[in-house]
NUPAVO-112386 format. One record per residue (C-alpha): residue number from 1; residue in three letters; x, y negated, z negated. Coordinates in nm, 4 decimals, padded with zeros to 6 digits. Example, Ala and Ser with C-alpha at 12.3 -4.5 7.8 and 13.67 -1.06 7.14 Angstrom:
2
+-----+------+----------+----------+----------+
! pos ! code !     east !    north !       up !
+-----+------+----------+----------+----------+
!   1 !  Ala !  01.2300 !  00.4500 ! -00.7800 !
!   2 !  Ser !  01.3670 !  00.1060 ! -00.7140 !
+-----+------+----------+----------+----------+
This chain:
277
+-----+------+----------+----------+----------+
! pos ! code !     east !    north !       up !
+-----+------+----------+----------+----------+
!   1 !  Unk !  04.6322 ! -09.0065 ! -09.0268 !
!   2 !  Unk !  04.8909 ! -09.2230 ! -08.8891 !
!   3 !  Unk !  04.8439 ! -09.0696 ! -08.5280 !
!   4 !  Unk !  04.4842 ! -09.1325 ! -08.5723 !
!   5 !  Unk !  04.5508 ! -09.5081 ! -08.6635 !
!   6 !  Unk !  04.7264 ! -09.5516 ! -08.3580 !
!   7 !  Unk !  04.4389 ! -09.4742 ! -08.1389 !
!   8 !  Unk !  04.2960 ! -09.8314 ! -08.2375 !
!   9 !  Unk !  04.6510 ! -09.9852 ! -08.2811 !
!  10 !  Unk !  04.8606 ! -09.8471 ! -08.0244 !
!  11 !  Unk !  04.6566 ! -09.6282 ! -07.7756 !
!  12 !  Unk !  04.8100 ! -09.3739 ! -07.5662 !
!  13 !  Unk !  04.6486 ! -09.2254 ! -07.2399 !
!  14 !  Unk !  04.3307 ! -09.0433 ! -07.3154 !
!  15 !  Unk !  04.1500 ! -09.0025 ! -07.6207 !
!  16 !  Unk !  04.0057 ! -09.3357 ! -07.7204 !
!  17 !  Unk !  04.2367 ! -09.5578 ! -07.4976 !
!  18 !  Unk !  03.9734 ! -09.6823 ! -07.2538 !
!  19 !  Unk !  03.7230 ! -09.7308 ! -07.5498 !
!  20 !  Unk !  03.9233 ! -09.8685 ! -07.8502 !
!  21 !  Unk !  04.2623 ! -09.9891 ! -07.6785 !
!  22 !  Unk !  04.3533 ! -10.2433 ! -07.4294 !
!  23 !  Unk !  04.1792 ! -10.1029 ! -07.1276 !
!  24 !  Unk !  03.9143 ! -10.2334 ! -06.9077 !
!  25 !  Unk !  03.6313 ! -10.2588 ! -07.1469 !
!  26 !  Unk !  03.5137 ! -10.5053 ! -07.4178 !
!  27 !  Unk !  03.2939 ! -10.2211 ! -07.5583 !
!  28 !  Unk !  03.3523 ! -10.2415 ! -07.9195 !
!  29 !  Unk !  03.4270 ! -10.6108 ! -07.9659 !
!  30 !  Unk !  03.1850 ! -10.8816 ! -08.0609 !
!  31 !  Unk !  03.4036 ! -11.1412 ! -08.2060 !
!  32 !  Unk !  03.3155 ! -11.5075 ! -08.2774 !
!  33 !  Unk !  03.3322 ! -11.6613 ! -07.9501 !
!  34 !  Unk !  03.1143 ! -11.7481 ! -07.6556 !
!  35 !  Unk !  02.8894 ! -11.4173 ! -07.6267 !
!  36 !  Unk !  02.7694 ! -11.5178 ! -07.2729 !
!  37 !  Unk !  03.0992 ! -11.4018 ! -07.1233 !
!  38 !  Unk !  03.0255 ! -11.0197 ! -07.1997 !
!  39 !  Unk !  02.7850 ! -10.8048 ! -07.3747 !
!  40 !  Unk !  03.0156 ! -10.5811 ! -07.5875 !
!  41 !  Unk !  02.7135 ! -10.4050 ! -07.7778 !
!  42 !  Unk !  02.5286 ! -10.2870 ! -07.4724 !
!  43 !  Unk !  02.8692 ! -10.1409 ! -07.3203 !
!  44 !  Unk !  02.9350 ! -09.9960 ! -07.6378 !
!  45 !  Unk !  02.5764 ! -09.8051 ! -07.7007 !
!  46 !  Unk !  02.6164 ! -09.6831 ! -07.3243 !
!  47 !  Unk !  02.9507 ! -09.5486 ! -07.3813 !
!  48 !  Unk !  02.9355 ! -09.4101 ! -07.7280 !
!  49 !  Unk !  02.7791 ! -09.0805 ! -07.6288 !
!  50 !  Unk !  03.1017 ! -08.9865 ! -07.4614 !
!  51 !  Unk !  03.3278 ! -09.0130 ! -07.7675 !
!  52 !  Unk !  03.4371 ! -08.7371 ! -07.9847 !
!  53 !  Unk !  03.2762 ! -08.8243 ! -08.3381 !
!  54 !  Unk !  03.5613 ! -08.7080 ! -08.5507 !
!  55 !  Unk !  03.8183 ! -08.8990 ! -08.3798 !
!  56 !  Unk !  03.5901 ! -09.2047 ! -08.3942 !
!  57 !  Unk !  03.5268 ! -09.1540 ! -08.7792 !
!  58 !  Unk !  03.8933 ! -09.1196 ! -08.8453 !
!  59 !  Unk !  03.9857 ! -09.4079 ! -08.6377 !
!  60 !  Unk !  03.7402 ! -09.6309 ! -08.8053 !
!  61 !  Unk !  03.8751 ! -09.5006 ! -09.1483 !
!  62 !  Unk !  04.2025 ! -09.6878 ! -09.0583 !
!  63 !  Unk !  04.0363 ! -10.0077 ! -08.9943 !
!  64 !  Unk !  03.8639 ! -09.9525 ! -09.3516 !
!  65 !  Unk !  04.1945 ! -09.8862 ! -09.5237 !
!  66 !  Unk !  04.3377 ! -10.1905 ! -09.3854 !
!  67 !  Unk !  04.0725 ! -10.4280 ! -09.4836 !
!  68 !  Unk !  04.0349 ! -10.2821 ! -09.8127 !
!  69 !  Unk !  04.3938 ! -10.3671 ! -09.8549 !
!  70 !  Unk !  04.3508 ! -10.7252 ! -09.7384 !
!  71 !  Unk !  04.0521 ! -10.7510 ! -09.9746 !
!  72 !  Unk !  04.2481 ! -10.6584 ! -10.2689 !
!  73 !  Unk !  04.5427 ! -10.8797 ! -10.2131 !
!  74 !  Unk !  04.3531 ! -11.1854 ! -10.0381 !
!  75 !  Unk !  03.9746 ! -11.1582 ! -10.0827 !
!  76 !  Unk !  03.9098 ! -11.4956 ! -09.9404 !
!  77 !  Unk !  04.0891 ! -11.3818 ! -09.6155 !
!  78 !  Unk !  03.8793 ! -11.0691 ! -09.5923 !
!  79 !  Unk !  03.5682 ! -11.2791 ! -09.6144 !
!  80 !  Unk !  03.6870 ! -11.5543 ! -09.3643 !
!  81 !  Unk !  03.7737 ! -11.2576 ! -09.1128 !
!  82 !  Unk !  03.4333 ! -11.0679 ! -09.1547 !
!  83 !  Unk !  03.2533 ! -11.3663 ! -09.0899 !
!  84 !  Unk !  03.4403 ! -11.4865 ! -08.7533 !
!  85 !  Unk !  03.3910 ! -11.1318 ! -08.6033 !
!  86 !  Unk !  03.0025 ! -11.0888 ! -08.6898 !
!  87 !  Unk !  02.8592 ! -11.4136 ! -08.5761 !
!  88 !  Unk !  02.5201 ! -11.2329 ! -08.5738 !
!  89 !  Unk !  02.5404 ! -11.2548 ! -08.9628 !
!  90 !  Unk !  02.4756 ! -11.5675 ! -09.1411 !
!  91 !  Unk !  02.6928 ! -11.7082 ! -09.4076 !
!  92 !  Unk !  02.5003 ! -11.5514 ! -09.6963 !
!  93 !  Unk !  02.5005 ! -11.2346 ! -09.5595 !
!  94 !  Unk !  02.8841 ! -11.1763 ! -09.4989 !
!  95 !  Unk !  02.9936 ! -11.0878 ! -09.8757 !
!  96 !  Unk !  02.6674 ! -10.8399 ! -09.9004 !
!  97 !  Unk !  02.7838 ! -10.6873 ! -09.5715 !
!  98 !  Unk !  03.1537 ! -10.6335 ! -09.6980 !
!  99 !  Unk !  03.0157 ! -10.4882 ! -10.0274 !
! 100 !  Unk !  02.8158 ! -10.2616 ! -09.8267 !
! 101 !  Unk !  03.1031 ! -10.1526 ! -09.6212 !
! 102 !  Unk !  03.3309 ! -10.0984 ! -09.9474 !
! 103 !  Unk !  03.0628 ! -09.9064 ! -10.1285 !
! 104 !  Unk !  02.9293 ! -09.6987 ! -09.8253 !
! 105 !  Unk !  03.2198 ! -09.6323 ! -09.5916 !
! 106 !  Unk !  03.3504 ! -09.3659 ! -09.8044 !
! 107 !  Unk !  03.0282 ! -09.1794 ! -09.7873 !
! 108 !  Unk !  02.9613 ! -09.2391 ! -09.4250 !
! 109 !  Unk !  03.2887 ! -09.0715 ! -09.3345 !
! 110 !  Unk !  03.2640 ! -08.7908 ! -09.5513 !
! 111 !  Unk !  02.9078 ! -08.6818 ! -09.5416 !
! 112 !  Unk !  02.7748 ! -08.7894 ! -09.2171 !
! 113 !  Unk !  02.7759 ! -08.5406 ! -08.9293 !
! 114 !  Unk !  02.9235 ! -08.6093 ! -08.6195 !
! 115 !  Unk !  02.5927 ! -08.6624 ! -08.4284 !
! 116 !  Unk !  02.4577 ! -08.9196 ! -08.6829 !
! 117 !  Unk !  02.7950 ! -09.0613 ! -08.7046 !
! 118 !  Unk !  02.7911 ! -09.1857 ! -08.3563 !
! 119 !  Unk !  02.4054 ! -09.2817 ! -08.3627 !
! 120 !  Unk !  02.4726 ! -09.4881 ! -08.6558 !
! 121 !  Unk !  02.7481 ! -09.7159 ! -08.4773 !
! 122 !  Unk !  02.5854 ! -09.7191 ! -08.1446 !
! 123 !  Unk !  02.2641 ! -09.8753 ! -08.2120 !
! 124 !  Unk !  02.2046 ! -10.2449 ! -08.1348 !
! 125 !  Unk !  02.3519 ! -10.4709 ! -08.4155 !
! 126 !  Unk !  02.0583 ! -10.5787 ! -08.6363 !
! 127 !  Unk !  02.0418 ! -10.9293 ! -08.8030 !
! 128 !  Unk !  02.2924 ! -10.9333 ! -09.0778 !
! 129 !  Unk !  02.5233 ! -10.6962 ! -08.8914 !
! 130 !  Unk !  02.6109 ! -10.3634 ! -08.9832 !
! 131 !  Unk !  02.9209 ! -10.2312 ! -09.1474 !
! 132 !  Unk !  03.0195 ! -09.9905 ! -08.8868 !
! 133 !  Unk !  02.9975 ! -10.2432 ! -08.6109 !
! 134 !  Unk !  03.2173 ! -10.4639 ! -08.8477 !
! 135 !  Unk !  03.4901 ! -10.1841 ! -08.8628 !
! 136 !  Unk !  03.4786 ! -10.1330 ! -08.4928 !
! 137 !  Unk !  03.5759 ! -10.5265 ! -08.4534 !
! 138 !  Unk !  03.8145 ! -10.4797 ! -08.7315 !
! 139 !  Unk !  03.9841 ! -10.2247 ! -08.5273 !
! 140 !  Unk !  04.0269 ! -10.4523 ! -08.2186 !
! 141 !  Unk !  04.1430 ! -10.7323 ! -08.4523 !
! 142 !  Unk !  04.4074 ! -10.4940 ! -08.5949 !
! 143 !  Unk !  04.5054 ! -10.3679 ! -08.2230 !
! 144 !  Unk !  04.5868 ! -10.7159 ! -08.1423 !
! 145 !  Unk !  04.7908 ! -10.7886 ! -08.4283 !
! 146 !  Unk !  04.9870 ! -10.4782 ! -08.3979 !
! 147 !  Unk !  05.0530 ! -10.5517 ! -08.0333 !
! 148 !  Unk !  05.2240 ! -10.9106 ! -08.0705 !
! 149 !  Unk !  05.5519 ! -10.9297 ! -08.2634 !
! 150 !  Unk !  05.6237 ! -11.1712 ! -08.5609 !
! 151 !  Unk !  05.8336 ! -11.3901 ! -08.3094 !
! 152 !  Unk !  05.5791 ! -11.4120 ! -08.0225 !
! 153 !  Unk !  05.3020 ! -11.4909 ! -08.2948 !
! 154 !  Unk !  05.5175 ! -11.7747 ! -08.4307 !
! 155 !  Unk !  05.5755 ! -11.9263 ! -08.1118 !
! 156 !  Unk !  05.2203 ! -11.9022 ! -08.0290 !
! 157 !  Unk !  05.0817 ! -12.0667 ! -08.3612 !
! 158 !  Unk !  05.3233 ! -12.3367 ! -08.3556 !
! 159 !  Unk !  05.2274 ! -12.4763 ! -08.0207 !
! 160 !  Unk !  04.8772 ! -12.3774 ! -07.9698 !
! 161 !  Unk !  04.6256 ! -12.6306 ! -08.0514 !
! 162 !  Unk !  04.3382 ! -12.5853 ! -08.2821 !
! 163 !  Unk !  03.9869 ! -12.5947 ! -08.0993 !
! 164 !  Unk !  03.6606 ! -12.4745 ! -08.0799 !
! 165 !  Unk !  03.6558 ! -12.0871 ! -08.0266 !
! 166 !  Unk !  03.4771 ! -12.1280 ! -07.6779 !
! 167 !  Unk !  03.7604 ! -12.3925 ! -07.5736 !
! 168 !  Unk !  04.0278 ! -12.1994 ! -07.7283 !
! 169 !  Unk !  03.9034 ! -11.8698 ! -07.5354 !
! 170 !  Unk !  03.9276 ! -12.0972 ! -07.2066 !
! 171 !  Unk !  04.2651 ! -12.2038 ! -07.2892 !
! 172 !  Unk !  04.3951 ! -11.8744 ! -07.3423 !
! 173 !  Unk !  04.2549 ! -11.7323 ! -07.0372 !
! 174 !  Unk !  04.3979 ! -11.9720 ! -06.8280 !
! 175 !  Unk !  04.7292 ! -11.9249 ! -06.9657 !
! 176 !  Unk !  04.6855 ! -11.5430 ! -06.9326 !
! 177 !  Unk !  04.5883 ! -11.5998 ! -06.5781 !
! 178 !  Unk !  04.9348 ! -11.7823 ! -06.5243 !
! 179 !  Unk !  05.1391 ! -11.5243 ! -06.6843 !
! 180 !  Unk !  04.9615 ! -11.2428 ! -06.4835 !
! 181 !  Unk !  05.0642 ! -11.4068 ! -06.1540 !
! 182 !  Unk !  05.4391 ! -11.4112 ! -06.2232 !
! 183 !  Unk !  05.6432 ! -11.1319 ! -06.1226 !
! 184 !  Unk !  05.8924 ! -10.9902 ! -06.3577 !
! 185 !  Unk !  06.1730 ! -11.1457 ! -06.1264 !
! 186 !  Unk !  05.9909 ! -11.4797 ! -06.1456 !
! 187 !  Unk !  05.9750 ! -11.4643 ! -06.5187 !
! 188 !  Unk !  06.3169 ! -11.3813 ! -06.5533 !
! 189 !  Unk !  06.4207 ! -11.6731 ! -06.3661 !
! 190 !  Unk !  06.1913 ! -11.9398 ! -06.5316 !
! 191 !  Unk !  06.3311 ! -11.7981 ! -06.8525 !
! 192 !  Unk !  06.6939 ! -11.8643 ! -06.7590 !
! 193 !  Unk !  06.6292 ! -12.2317 ! -06.6285 !
! 194 !  Unk !  06.4189 ! -12.3172 ! -06.9315 !
! 195 !  Unk !  06.6795 ! -12.1710 ! -07.1756 !
! 196 !  Unk !  06.9651 ! -12.3463 ! -07.0339 !
! 197 !  Unk !  06.7866 ! -12.6889 ! -06.9999 !
! 198 !  Unk !  06.8360 ! -12.9478 ! -07.2730 !
! 199 !  Unk !  06.5574 ! -12.9749 ! -07.4942 !
! 200 !  Unk !  06.4481 ! -13.3147 ! -07.3617 !
! 201 !  Unk !  06.4636 ! -13.1993 ! -06.9817 !
! 202 !  Unk !  06.2797 ! -12.8847 ! -07.0378 !
! 203 !  Unk !  05.9413 ! -13.0357 ! -06.9362 !
! 204 !  Unk !  06.0897 ! -13.1869 ! -06.6089 !
! 205 !  Unk !  06.2451 ! -12.8519 ! -06.5177 !
! 206 !  Unk !  05.9373 ! -12.6536 ! -06.5787 !
! 207 !  Unk !  05.7423 ! -12.8950 ! -06.3822 !
! 208 !  Unk !  05.9941 ! -12.8230 ! -06.0830 !
! 209 !  Unk !  05.8930 ! -12.4652 ! -06.1051 !
! 210 !  Unk !  05.5324 ! -12.4997 ! -06.1681 !
! 211 !  Unk !  05.3996 ! -12.8398 ! -06.0909 !
! 212 !  Unk !  05.0216 ! -12.7156 ! -06.1009 !
! 213 !  Unk !  05.0276 ! -12.5885 ! -06.4619 !
! 214 !  Unk !  04.7672 ! -12.8141 ! -06.6655 !
! 215 !  Unk !  04.9455 ! -13.0493 ! -06.9105 !
! 216 !  Unk !  04.7862 ! -12.9024 ! -07.2133 !
! 217 !  Unk !  04.9432 ! -12.5633 ! -07.1539 !
! 218 !  Unk !  05.2890 ! -12.6798 ! -07.0446 !
! 219 !  Unk !  05.4243 ! -12.6977 ! -07.4256 !
! 220 !  Unk !  05.3240 ! -12.3424 ! -07.5301 !
! 221 !  Unk !  05.4349 ! -12.1977 ! -07.1861 !
! 222 !  Unk !  05.7596 ! -12.3461 ! -07.2110 !
! 223 !  Unk !  05.8025 ! -12.2378 ! -07.5792 !
! 224 !  Unk !  05.7069 ! -11.8664 ! -07.4735 !
! 225 !  Unk !  05.9606 ! -11.8775 ! -07.1880 !
! 226 !  Unk !  06.2384 ! -11.9635 ! -07.4429 !
! 227 !  Unk !  06.1620 ! -11.6450 ! -07.6382 !
! 228 !  Unk !  06.4383 ! -11.4166 ! -07.6119 !
! 229 !  Unk !  06.4296 ! -11.2100 ! -07.2953 !
! 230 !  Unk !  06.3119 ! -10.8735 ! -07.4416 !
! 231 !  Unk !  06.0286 ! -11.0523 ! -07.6387 !
! 232 !  Unk !  05.9212 ! -11.2466 ! -07.3448 !
! 233 !  Unk !  05.9349 ! -10.9291 ! -07.1174 !
! 234 !  Unk !  05.7225 ! -10.7441 ! -07.3591 !
! 235 !  Unk !  05.4889 ! -11.0417 ! -07.4007 !
! 236 !  Unk !  05.4419 ! -11.0703 ! -07.0231 !
! 237 !  Unk !  05.3733 ! -10.7089 ! -07.0117 !
! 238 !  Unk !  05.0859 ! -10.6938 ! -07.2321 !
! 239 !  Unk !  04.9360 ! -11.0422 ! -07.2483 !
! 240 !  Unk !  04.8996 ! -11.0580 ! -06.8637 !
! 241 !  Unk !  04.6770 ! -10.7563 ! -06.8932 !
! 242 !  Unk !  04.4465 ! -10.8585 ! -07.1344 !
! 243 !  Unk !  04.0558 ! -10.8782 ! -07.0409 !
! 244 !  Unk !  03.8347 ! -11.1401 ! -07.1485 !
! 245 !  Unk !  03.7219 ! -10.9519 ! -07.4999 !
! 246 !  Unk !  04.0997 ! -10.9232 ! -07.6116 !
! 247 !  Unk !  04.1764 ! -11.2866 ! -07.5059 !
! 248 !  Unk !  03.8784 ! -11.3805 ! -07.7184 !
! 249 !  Unk !  04.0027 ! -11.1920 ! -08.0200 !
! 250 !  Unk !  04.3320 ! -11.3558 ! -07.9662 !
! 251 !  Unk !  04.1810 ! -11.6962 ! -07.9281 !
! 252 !  Unk !  03.9777 ! -11.6440 ! -08.2440 !
! 253 !  Unk !  04.2840 ! -11.5689 ! -08.4647 !
! 254 !  Unk !  04.5008 ! -11.8462 ! -08.3109 !
! 255 !  Unk !  04.2305 ! -12.0812 ! -08.3514 !
! 256 !  Unk !  04.1237 ! -11.9847 ! -08.6807 !
! 257 !  Unk !  04.4367 ! -11.9119 ! -08.8977 !
! 258 !  Unk !  04.7579 ! -12.0521 ! -08.9501 !
! 259 !  Unk !  05.0725 ! -11.8465 ! -08.9038 !
! 260 !  Unk !  05.1187 ! -11.7466 ! -09.2845 !
! 261 !  Unk !  04.7448 ! -11.5920 ! -09.2649 !
! 262 !  Unk !  04.8029 ! -11.4136 ! -08.9584 !
! 263 !  Unk !  05.1474 ! -11.2761 ! -09.0673 !
! 264 !  Unk !  04.9887 ! -11.1659 ! -09.3924 !
! 265 !  Unk !  04.7368 ! -11.0034 ! -09.1932 !
! 266 !  Unk !  04.9925 ! -10.8269 ! -08.9850 !
! 267 !  Unk !  05.2031 ! -10.7259 ! -09.2687 !
! 268 !  Unk !  04.9408 ! -10.5663 ! -09.4567 !
! 269 !  Unk !  04.8339 ! -10.3820 ! -09.1334 !
! 270 !  Unk !  05.2104 ! -10.2177 ! -09.1125 !
! 271 !  Unk !  05.1815 ! -10.1277 ! -09.4680 !
! 272 !  Unk !  04.8494 ! -09.9345 ! -09.4166 !
! 273 !  Unk !  05.0249 ! -09.7549 ! -09.1111 !
! 274 !  Unk !  05.3229 ! -09.6727 ! -09.3061 !
! 275 !  Unk !  05.1664 ! -09.5558 ! -09.6030 !
! 276 !  Unk !  04.9613 ! -09.3139 ! -09.3934 !
! 277 !  Unk !  05.2730 ! -09.1582 ! -09.2287 !
+-----+------+----------+----------+----------+
């Protein structure tokens, strides 16, 4: 079970990597953000026929286990998260959607044959949402939380401003573009300069290196550059390759929740993975 959980959380080459993981598609994501940027449900329906139904079924089961644990320990967080990632559902439809997911998922996983299972998750999402679509989106949230370390998360939540999801997504996209154009050697040089600078001179030293970075991004980038080198190197590797859908999920999480809530979600996710091993 743990291996199949990791198809969502830490994908490996092949299998579901290009569908569930951090590849070049927004196929299974429809987070609470500006939907004009991409059409995930259309892409998802186009590709679903290629998938192995049993593998998808068991991967979604991992999402179900995780949100079930969250719901038992912090029901308000589960409701808030479900509402954020199902913007097509109205406020009064979110709790019934979660109730349907909790009551119907076991039967859905155990009794539906592979053809009907894939058909059930590839149709256009109706008004009020569908619990299988919710599970798919939860899988992408889980992947994001698993990819970012606790220290990286704390640095980001402490320095990323709260804003609308659309503006937060734009903010994170610009930050991603900046990191993406830096080579590892350049990143290491910047890290050394900022790490050695007195706190009151950090911004001045950074502007000598990157005078064109927007003022609202300077603080958070400086703080990320102050991470221990192995943490910064890892952050650069995964963050600079994120596509718009994944950036949208990260923006949604950082813009909607304090670090304590995100650490709670992350901790529960780790417990889910550990218990399945």
